[in-house]
Every structure is written in C-alpha cells, then in structure tokens.
C-alpha positions as CSV (number, residue, x, y, z in Angstrom):
1,M,30.4,3.1,5.9
2,D,31.8,-0.3,5.7
3,F,29.5,-2.8,4.2
4,K,28.3,-5.7,6.6
5,L,25.9,-7.5,4.9
6,N,27.0,-11.1,4.0
7,T,23.9,-13.9,3.5
8,G,26.6,-16.7,3.3
9,S,25.2,-18.7,0.7
10,C,25.9,-16.5,-1.9
11,C,29.1,-13.6,-2.4
12,M,26.9,-11.3,-4.4
13,G,26.0,-9.2,-1.4
14,K,30.0,-8.7,-1.0
15,K,30.9,-8.3,-4.2
16,G,28.0,-6.4,-5.7
17,C,27.9,-3.6,-3.4
18,S,30.6,-0.7,-3.0
19,K,32.5,-0.6,0.5
20,V,31.1,2.9,0.6
21,Q,27.7,3.2,0.5
22,N,27.2,7.1,1.0
23,T,28.0,8.0,-2.5
24,K,25.2,9.6,-4.7
25,L,24.5,7.6,-7.9
26,N,25.7,4.1,-6.1
27,T,25.2,1.2,-8.7
28,Y,24.9,-2.5,-7.8
29,D,26.6,-4.6,-9.8
30,W,24.4,-7.5,-10.8
31,L,26.9,-9.0,-13.1
32,C,29.3,-9.5,-10.4
33,D,28.9,-13.5,-10.0
34,V,28.9,-14.0,-13.6
35,P,32.3,-15.9,-14.5
36,D,35.0,-13.8,-15.9
37,A,33.0,-10.7,-15.8
38,E,35.5,-9.0,-13.4
39,N,38.3,-9.3,-16.3
40,A,35.8,-8.6,-19.0
41,T,37.4,-4.8,-19.3
42,D,40.5,-2.9,-17.8
43,Y,38.2,0.1,-17.5
44,V,36.6,1.4,-14.1
45,E,34.1,3.8,-13.0
46,V,35.6,6.2,-10.5
47,Q,33.3,8.8,-8.7
48,F,34.3,12.2,-7.2
49,K,32.6,14.7,-5.0
50,N,28.7,14.3,-5.3
51,T,27.4,13.1,-8.7
52,R,30.5,13.8,-10.6
53,K,32.0,10.3,-12.2
54,G,34.5,9.5,-14.7
55,Y,35.7,6.0,-16.6
56,Y,39.6,5.4,-16.4
57,L,41.8,2.9,-18.1
58,N,43.4,0.5,-15.7
59,S,46.5,-0.3,-17.9
60,S,48.8,-1.1,-15.6
61,K,46.4,-4.2,-14.4
62,I,46.3,-2.6,-10.7
63,P,43.8,-5.2,-8.5
64,L,41.4,-3.1,-7.8
65,E,37.9,-3.4,-5.9
66,K,35.0,-1.4,-5.3
67,G,35.6,1.5,-2.7
68,D,39.1,1.8,-3.1
69,I,40.6,5.2,-3.3
70,V,42.8,5.8,-6.3
71,A,44.8,8.4,-8.0
72,V,43.8,9.1,-11.7
73,E,45.0,11.7,-14.4
74,A,43.6,14.8,-14.8
75,S,44.8,18.0,-16.5
76,P,46.6,19.3,-14.8
77,G,48.2,17.1,-12.0
78,H,46.2,14.3,-10.8
79,D,42.8,13.9,-8.9
80,I,41.9,11.6,-6.3
81,G,38.4,9.3,-6.3
82,I,37.0,6.3,-5.1
83,V,36.1,3.0,-7.5
84,T,32.6,2.4,-7.7
85,L,32.5,-0.1,-10.3
86,T,34.5,-2.7,-11.7
87,G,34.0,-5.6,-14.4
88,K,31.5,-5.9,-17.1
89,L,28.9,-3.5,-16.0
90,V,31.3,-0.8,-16.9
91,L,30.8,-1.1,-20.4
92,L,27.4,-0.9,-20.2
93,Q,27.4,2.2,-18.4
94,M,29.8,4.0,-20.6
95,K,27.4,3.0,-23.5
96,K,24.5,4.5,-21.6
97,N,26.6,7.9,-20.7
98,N,27.8,8.1,-24.2
99,V,31.2,7.7,-23.2
100,R,33.7,7.6,-26.5
101,T,36.6,5.5,-26.9
102,G,37.6,5.5,-30.1
103,E,40.4,7.5,-32.1
104,G,40.9,10.9,-31.0
105,N,39.6,10.1,-27.5
106,E,42.3,8.6,-25.6
107,P,41.0,7.6,-22.0
108,K,42.6,8.6,-19.1
109,K,44.8,6.3,-16.9
110,V,44.8,4.9,-13.6
111,Y,47.9,6.0,-11.7
112,R,48.0,4.1,-8.6
113,K,45.9,3.5,-5.4
114,A,46.1,6.6,-3.0
115,K,49.0,7.0,-0.8
116,P,48.7,8.6,2.6
117,N,50.6,11.6,1.4
118,D,47.8,11.9,-1.8
119,I,45.1,11.5,0.7
120,E,46.4,14.4,3.2
121,K,46.8,16.9,0.1
122,Y,43.1,15.6,-0.7
123,E,41.7,16.6,2.8
124,E,43.4,19.8,3.1
125,A,42.2,20.9,-0.3
126,K,38.2,19.7,0.6
127,A,38.6,21.5,3.7
128,K,39.1,25.0,1.6
129,E,35.7,24.4,-0.5
130,H,33.3,26.1,1.8
131,A,35.2,29.2,2.3
132,T,36.0,29.5,-1.3
133,M,31.9,29.3,-2.3
134,I,31.4,31.9,0.1
135,R,34.2,33.9,-0.9
136,S,33.2,33.6,-4.8
137,R,29.6,34.5,-4.2
138,Q,30.4,37.8,-2.8
139,I,32.8,38.5,-5.7
140,A,30.2,37.7,-8.1
141,T,27.7,40.3,-6.7
142,E,30.4,43.0,-6.5
143,L,31.0,42.4,-10.2
144,G,26.8,42.9,-10.5
145,L,26.5,39.2,-12.3
146,N,23.2,37.6,-12.3
147,M,24.3,33.9,-11.3
148,K,24.5,31.7,-8.4
149,I,27.3,29.8,-7.5
150,G,26.0,26.4,-6.0
151,D,29.1,24.4,-5.6
152,V,32.9,24.3,-5.6
153,E,35.0,21.4,-6.1
154,Y,38.9,21.2,-5.6
155,Q,40.9,18.7,-7.5
156,G,42.4,16.1,-5.6
157,D,46.0,17.8,-5.6
158,G,44.8,21.3,-5.1
159,N,45.6,22.9,-8.3
160,K,42.5,23.3,-9.7
161,A,38.9,24.3,-8.8
162,I,35.6,23.9,-10.7
163,F,32.7,26.3,-9.9
164,Y,29.4,25.2,-10.3
165,Y,27.3,28.0,-11.3
166,I,23.3,28.4,-12.0
167,A,21.9,31.4,-14.3
168,D,18.7,32.0,-16.4
169,E,20.5,34.1,-19.0
170,R,23.9,34.1,-20.7
171,V,26.7,35.5,-18.2
172,D,30.0,36.9,-19.3
173,F,32.2,35.9,-16.4
174,R,35.4,36.5,-18.0
175,Q,36.6,39.3,-15.5
176,L,35.1,36.8,-12.8
177,I,37.7,34.1,-13.6
178,K,40.4,36.6,-13.5
179,V,39.5,37.8,-10.1
180,L,38.9,34.3,-8.5
181,A,42.4,33.2,-10.1
182,E,44.0,36.2,-8.3
183,A,42.1,35.4,-5.2
184,F,42.8,31.7,-4.8
185,R,46.0,31.1,-6.9
186,V,44.4,28.1,-8.5
187,R,42.9,27.3,-11.8
188,I,39.3,28.1,-12.3
189,E,37.2,25.8,-14.4
190,M,33.3,27.1,-14.6
191,K,30.6,24.5,-15.2
192,Q,26.8,25.3,-15.7
193,I,24.2,23.3,-14.2
194,G,20.6,23.4,-13.7
195,A,18.3,23.7,-10.6
196,R,17.8,19.8,-11.1
197,Q,21.3,19.2,-11.3
198,E,22.1,21.3,-7.9
199,A,19.6,19.5,-6.3
200,G,20.8,16.2,-6.8
201,R,24.7,17.6,-6.2
202,I,23.1,18.6,-2.6
203,G,20.9,15.7,-2.2
204,G,18.0,15.5,0.2
205,I,14.7,13.4,0.8
206,G,11.9,13.8,-1.0
207,P,7.9,14.1,-0.1
208,C,7.5,10.4,-0.7
209,G,10.1,9.5,2.0
210,R,12.9,8.3,-0.3
211,E,16.3,9.9,-1.3
212,L,15.7,12.3,-4.4
213,C,16.0,10.5,-8.0
214,C,18.3,13.1,-8.9
215,S,20.9,12.1,-6.3
216,S,20.3,8.4,-6.3
217,W,20.0,7.2,-10.0
218,M,18.8,9.7,-12.4
219,T,21.5,11.2,-14.7
220,S,19.6,12.4,-17.9
221,F,16.4,15.4,-16.9
222,V,13.6,15.7,-19.6
223,S,11.7,18.8,-19.1
224,V,8.2,18.6,-17.5
225,A,5.2,20.1,-18.4
226,T,2.0,21.4,-16.7
227,G,0.2,19.0,-19.4
228,A,1.6,15.7,-17.7
229,A,-0.3,16.9,-14.5
230,R,-3.5,17.8,-16.2
231,Y,-3.5,14.3,-17.7
232,Q,-3.4,12.6,-14.3
233,D,-5.8,14.9,-12.7
234,I,-3.5,16.6,-10.4
235,S,-4.4,19.6,-8.5
236,M,-2.6,22.3,-10.1
237,N,-1.1,23.7,-6.7
238,P,2.6,25.3,-7.1
239,Q,3.7,23.8,-3.3
240,K,2.7,20.4,-4.1
241,L,4.0,20.2,-7.8
242,A,7.2,21.6,-7.2
243,G,10.2,19.8,-6.1
244,Q,13.1,20.7,-4.1
245,C,14.7,22.2,-7.1
246,A,11.8,24.8,-7.2
247,K,10.8,23.1,-10.4
248,L,8.0,20.7,-11.3
249,K,8.7,17.1,-10.1
250,C,10.7,14.7,-12.4
251,C,8.0,11.8,-10.9
252,I,5.2,13.3,-12.8
253,N,6.6,12.1,-15.9
254,Y,6.9,8.6,-14.4
255,E,3.1,7.3,-15.1
256,V,2.1,10.0,-17.7
257,D,2.3,7.5,-20.9
258,A,-0.1,4.9,-18.8
259,Y,-2.8,7.9,-18.1
260,V,-2.5,8.9,-22.2
261,E,-3.0,5.2,-23.0
262,A,-6.0,5.0,-21.0
263,Q,-7.4,8.2,-21.9
264,K,-7.8,7.0,-25.2
265,R,-10.3,4.4,-24.1
266,L,-12.7,7.3,-22.8
267,P,-15.1,9.4,-24.4
268,S,-14.1,13.3,-25.1
269,R,-14.6,15.8,-22.4
270,E,-16.0,18.1,-24.4
271,I,-18.9,16.0,-25.8
272,V,-22.2,16.8,-24.1
273,L,-24.6,14.1,-23.3
274,E,-28.4,14.8,-24.1
275,T,-31.3,13.3,-22.2
276,K,-34.9,14.0,-22.1
277,D,-34.6,16.1,-18.8
278,N,-31.0,17.8,-18.7
279,S,-27.9,18.4,-20.8
280,Y,-24.9,16.7,-18.9
281,Y,-21.3,18.1,-18.9
282,H,-18.2,16.5,-18.3
283,F,-17.2,17.2,-14.6
284,K,-14.3,14.7,-13.8
285,T,-12.9,11.1,-14.9
286,D,-11.9,8.5,-13.2
287,I,-9.4,6.7,-15.7
288,F,-8.4,3.7,-14.0
289,K,-11.9,2.8,-13.0
290,Q,-13.5,3.5,-16.3
291,E,-16.1,6.3,-14.7
292,I,-17.1,9.5,-15.9
293,T,-19.0,11.9,-13.8
294,Y,-21.4,14.4,-15.2
295,S,-23.0,17.8,-14.2
296,T,-26.1,19.5,-15.1
297,D,-24.1,22.7,-15.0
298,K,-21.1,23.4,-17.0
299,S,-19.2,25.8,-14.5
300,F,-19.7,24.1,-11.1
301,A,-21.1,20.8,-9.7
302,A,-24.7,20.2,-10.0
303,N,-26.9,17.2,-10.0
304,L,-24.0,15.0,-10.3
305,I,-24.4,11.6,-11.8
306,T,-21.5,8.9,-12.0
307,I,-21.7,6.1,-15.2
308,P,-19.1,4.1,-16.6
309,A,-17.9,4.5,-19.9
310,K,-19.6,1.7,-21.7
311,R,-22.5,3.8,-20.7
312,A,-21.2,6.9,-21.8
313,F,-20.3,5.6,-25.4
314,D,-24.5,4.4,-25.6
315,V,-25.9,7.3,-24.9
316,I,-23.4,9.3,-27.3
317,N,-24.4,6.8,-30.1
318,M,-28.3,7.4,-29.1
319,N,-27.7,10.9,-29.4
320,K,-26.2,10.8,-32.7
321,K,-29.1,8.9,-33.5
322,G,-31.4,11.3,-32.4
323,N,-32.8,9.7,-29.7
324,K,-32.5,10.8,-25.9
325,P,-32.7,8.2,-23.1
326,I,-35.2,8.7,-20.2
327,S,-31.9,9.5,-17.6
328,L,-28.4,9.2,-17.8
329,E,-28.1,6.1,-15.9
330,A,-28.9,2.9,-17.1
331,D,-32.5,1.4,-17.4
332,T,-31.6,-1.7,-15.5
333,K,-29.4,-1.5,-12.6
334,P,-26.4,-4.1,-12.7
335,Q,-27.3,-6.7,-10.1
336,P,-24.4,-8.1,-8.1
337,P,-22.6,-11.2,-8.8
338,K,-23.9,-14.4,-7.6
339,R,-22.0,-16.5,-5.0
340,D,-20.8,-19.9,-6.0
341,A,-19.9,-21.0,-2.8
342,Q,-22.7,-21.1,-0.2
343,D,-22.0,-21.2,3.6
344,I,-22.9,-24.8,4.8
345,L,-21.9,-24.7,8.3
346,G,-23.2,-21.0,8.9
347,Q,-20.0,-19.8,10.5
348,D,-20.8,-16.1,8.7
349,S,-23.9,-15.7,10.4
350,V,-23.9,-13.2,13.3
351,T,-26.0,-14.9,15.8
352,R,-25.2,-18.6,15.3
353,F,-24.3,-18.4,19.0
354,D,-27.6,-17.3,20.2
355,S,-29.7,-20.0,18.4
356,V,-27.8,-22.5,20.3
357,K,-28.8,-20.8,23.4
358,K,-32.5,-20.8,22.7
359,K,-32.1,-24.5,21.8
360,K,-30.9,-25.3,25.1
361,K,-33.5,-23.3,26.7
362,K,-36.4,-25.1,25.1
363,R,-35.0,-28.6,26.1
364,S,-34.8,-27.6,29.7
365,N,-38.2,-26.2,29.7
366,G,-39.6,-29.8,28.0
367,D,-37.3,-31.6,31.0
368,N,-39.2,-29.8,33.6
369,N,-42.7,-30.7,32.5
370,K,-41.9,-34.1,32.1
371,N,-40.7,-34.1,35.6
372,G,-43.9,-32.3,36.7
373,T,-46.4,-35.4,35.1
374,N,-44.1,-38.0,36.7
375,E,-44.8,-36.3,40.4
376,N,-48.5,-36.0,39.6
377,T,-48.9,-39.5,38.4
378,R,-47.0,-40.4,41.8
379,N,-49.5,-38.4,43.8
380,S,-52.4,-39.8,42.0
381,T,-51.5,-43.3,42.6
382,N,-51.0,-42.3,46.3
383,T,-54.4,-40.8,46.7
384,N,-55.9,-44.0,45.1
385,I,-54.3,-46.5,47.5
386,T,-55.5,-44.6,50.5
387,S,-59.0,-44.7,49.0
388,N,-58.9,-48.3,48.9
389,N,-58.3,-48.3,52.5
390,P,-61.2,-49.5,54.6
391,E,-60.1,-47.2,57.5
392,N,-60.6,-44.1,55.2
393,T,-64.2,-45.1,54.0
394,G,-65.5,-42.0,55.7
395,N,-63.3,-39.6,53.8
396,T,-64.1,-41.2,50.4
397,N,-65.7,-37.6,48.9
398,S,-62.7,-35.7,50.1
399,N,-60.5,-38.1,48.3
400,G,-62.8,-38.3,45.4
401,N,-62.2,-34.4,44.9
402,R,-58.2,-34.7,45.4
403,E,-58.3,-37.4,42.6
404,S,-60.6,-35.3,40.2
405,G,-57.9,-32.3,40.8
406,N,-55.1,-34.4,39.9
407,R,-56.9,-35.9,36.7
408,N,-57.1,-32.5,35.5
409,N,-53.6,-31.3,36.3
410,N,-52.3,-34.6,34.5
411,R,-54.5,-33.4,31.4
412,Y,-53.0,-29.7,31.4
413,A,-49.5,-31.4,31.9
414,N,-50.1,-33.8,28.8
415,N,-51.2,-31.0,26.6
416,G,-48.2,-29.2,27.8
417,N,-45.9,-31.9,26.9
418,R,-47.6,-32.4,23.2
419,N,-46.4,-28.8,22.6
420,N,-43.0,-28.8,23.7
421,R,-42.6,-32.1,22.2
422,P,-39.6,-32.4,20.0
423,K,-40.0,-33.2,16.1
424,Q,-37.7,-36.5,16.5
425,K,-39.8,-39.6,17.9
426,P,-38.5,-40.3,21.4
427,K,-37.3,-43.8,22.1
428,I,-40.0,-46.0,23.8
429,N,-38.6,-48.4,26.4
430,N,-40.3,-51.3,28.2
431,N,-40.6,-49.4,31.5
432,D,-42.3,-46.4,30.1
433,K,-45.1,-48.9,28.8
434,Q,-45.7,-50.3,32.3
435,N,-45.9,-47.1,33.4
436,N,-48.7,-46.1,31.0
437,N,-50.5,-49.2,31.7
438,D,-50.7,-48.4,35.5
439,K,-54.0,-46.2,35.3
440,P,-55.4,-44.8,38.4
441,Q,-58.7,-47.1,39.8
442,Q,-61.8,-45.0,40.2
443,P,-62.9,-45.2,43.9
444,V,-65.5,-48.0,44.6
445,K,-68.7,-46.3,46.1
446,P,-69.9,-47.9,49.5
447,A,-73.2,-49.6,49.4
448,N,-76.0,-47.9,51.6
449,Q,-74.3,-45.7,53.4
450,P,-76.5,-44.6,56.6
451,E,-77.5,-41.1,56.2
452,N,-76.8,-38.7,58.9
453,K,-79.6,-36.8,60.0
454,P,-79.6,-33.9,62.1
455,E,-80.2,-34.1,65.7
456,A,-83.4,-32.5,66.8
C-alpha cells in the first residue's frame, strides 16, 4: 500500500517510512532528517520474499528511495527486490547483522531500477512457487526423508529456486537435489531454518493481538527454557506457553531478568518459618508487591497467611536466635496513613444534601409557630375589647373563660417557640417592643351585681 501520512510540519513521516508497508521486518529510518544522512554511504538495504534481506552497493550512484524496485546482482543472473533502507542507518543495520565488507568480501552491486520486462519475469517466477512447494513435499515423502519443506522462493530471473526446510535431524538430501533439478529445470539451493524462523516467514497475529515478533522485528532467536516461566510464576500450561511455532514463546525471555533481580530481595523458598503454634511452608510469592504467602501444610493450601517480605526476614532472624513468635503476622497491624488534607466543604459526604433539607424543615416549623402565636394574641385582644363594652356586661363569665383559655394557649405557643428558637439572636425591631408592651388587660368585675334568685 502507498504511504499517505504527512503531518505537514516535518518530512520525517514521508522520508522515514517506506512506500510499501506490508513487508516483514520493516525498519523506520529515524535518521532521515539528519543533514547529509542520505549521502553518508552508498550501501542500500534490499528486501526479497518474506524476511530475506541483503545489502548491496550502489556504485553507479543511482538515485534510490525507499520502495523502489531494483535489479541486483545474484549468482547466477540477477534478482528483483525492494529498497527498504538508505542512508546512514544502513551502516548500523549492517553492523547489527554482522555483514562484513572488508577484503575478500566483495559486496554485490545494484544494477538498475527494475524495468517492465524484469517485473514480468519476476511475477511469472512467483506464480510457480506454491505449486513447486507442493510437488517438492511429495518428492521428499517418496524418498523417505524426515524433513518438511516450508517455503520455496524463486529468484527474480527464474533461474534459481531456494527451498527452505525444517528437520530435527541431519538429512542427506543429495538425491533430493537431483530429483528436484530434473523436475523443475532450475538451480536448487537448500536452506535449513528453525520453527521460529518459519513462523516469521509465514507471519501471523500473536495472542497479544499484535504482529508476531519474529516477523516484525526479531532477527536473532535465543533459546527459551521453562525455568524462565517458573521465575515469573507462570502456569505450566503447554497451550499457553507455546506460540504459533509450537515452541516456547520468545516473549517469555523479555522480563525474566527483572524477575530474577527482584527475587534476590526475597527470602529463599526452602526456608520454613517456625511459630509457637505451627510451622509455615512457602506457598506462593508476589514478587513486585514483595508479599509472600505461607501454608501450614507443605503439599496443599491450608491456613494461608500473607505477610510482607520484611516480616518474613524478621521471623527468620528470630528463628536463628532460637525464638519463636506467637503468630506469623506482625503484633501491631499497620495503621492506614493519615490524610494531610481535610475536607472542609464536606463535598465527600454522601448525606450532604439531606442535612440541608432537614434544616429547611425546622425553619418552616418555627415560622408556623410564630404565626400561631400572633393569631392567638390578636384573638385575646379582641376578646378584651368586647369585655370592656358595657353592653356585654352580662357575659363577663364567658369572656373571662375565653381569656383564660387564650392565655393558656399563648403559654404553650411561647414554650414551643423557645424550644424551636435558633441559636442566633434574632434582630429586635421597635414594632416588636410595642407589641410586647400591649398586654391583655384583666376584666373589671362589676360592683353589686344583683343575684338572680329562682322564682317560687
């Protein structure tokens, strides 16, 4: 696919990446914007099918860019490949891959940019690769050879074919070469590869969701042992430990050094901790949390106790001195750290909205009581006015009873107001003072009232 990303401000996106991004072992040129980096060397990196790469000398000073299809020197004839790297970074890649360019190691040359005729021959040769691989597998089984032919790659001009095979033991394929040369009429080259290299050539997606490391960037394969998985406390499940090559995953070795260094700061797993109650055996370890879990039984989990590594070292030192602690856990449990910052506004409280509602209800009750007292005082004043009228002298007893009832009601209302009164002192107005001075007057008893005698 063609490269389309261009940020505009910098040309690294256009120069650093290749035009063709579907190739394996793609390298990003992070030195592309360095001045004179492109003219630092005449060597270029050319990639062929899958992960096969070569370094060629551009002696004729052909202007080449990443993604150009070129014809390069081969033995015999020529080969067709894609330029994947130019400039100063090619020298670093050659040093990484141990490519020698001294005396006795003459580099191969870049002939030209590929012509249409070269590309047609290249496509014709590529079209025969799959059928050739199937036929070669049948020939190998007929000859009784214990080998697997994993891939076939034709040279660009179609004069040579490379057969990649996998074998656990040494194989005598001299007879196989003769049969293959007679069947396909090309020059035969046999290359033995490992299971990891075969997975890199085929490609795929790993369990992590990314492209396989062996097909994206890894070129040197180191042996992986099950001890690396044990250091990291990974379950010994063959289905989870094995990759697409049916071997142990290469990524198991990535973090094993960090686990080994962290393991040095923990007590040995063979040490038994002694207490007054039981003997505790190692069960499991959380390396990065520095926590160890011990069990009272050596074979299975029983009475599991998890303690920090510092406490484990303390118990070991006590056992060396002949002392046994009461329990494996520390005598004083660590207290949670105190918070320096306090919540002044109370925003962390769940009931912060409920408290506001309660206050509003109390205030409403107080207002209702005040209104009730004002109504009672108005009623009492009205009754006093009516009692003073001379027309109502005959109803003095009833008026007196009403007034005493109003007084009692005023007392209860005043007591309720005192209980519901807020802590803050209310502001006193002049109108309130005048209302307090207007006390209800006691009714005047009439002098020498005639007694009503019953008639005979």
